[in-house]
N, C-alpha and C positions, 0 to 999 in steps of 0.2 A: 095871600092870594094864590089861587090855584092856576096853573098855567093852562089847564084843559077844564072846559066845563062838560058835563054829561048831558047828552041829548037822548031823548026818548028811543030813537031809532039806533041807539048804541054807538053812533059815530061820536068822535071825539074832535070839539071845536076849539081853537085856540081863543083864548081870553084875549080880547082887544087891549087890555091894559098891559099885557106882556109885551104885544107888538110895540106899543108906544114905549115901554121901558127899554126894550131892546134897541129900538131906533136911537133913543137919546144917549144910551151907552156906547153904540157904535159911532155916533157922531162926535161924542165927547172922545173917545180913543182916536179917531180918525184926525180930529183937531189937535190932540195933543201930540200925534206923531208928525203933525204938519203936513199932511196930505190933503189934496182936494179930492172932490169925489171922483174926478177922472183917473186920478193917479191911484186911488184905492181900487178902483174898478178894475182898471188894467192889472193891478198886482194880483188880483185874486180872480181875474177871468169873468168879471161881470161889466156891464155897461154903467155909465154914469146914473142912467135912469134906474137902474136896478139897486144901486147904492143908495 
């Protein structure tokens, strides 16, 4: 799986599958650390919605 796909105008676009995979990994690690989305967000300077 490639993280980026090539576009005709030479812009690089993130492969949607990579976003899902990263999100699943983040959720797994967050839960393993026994953190809520709010707690992780505060720890890294993001809101719950961004997490």
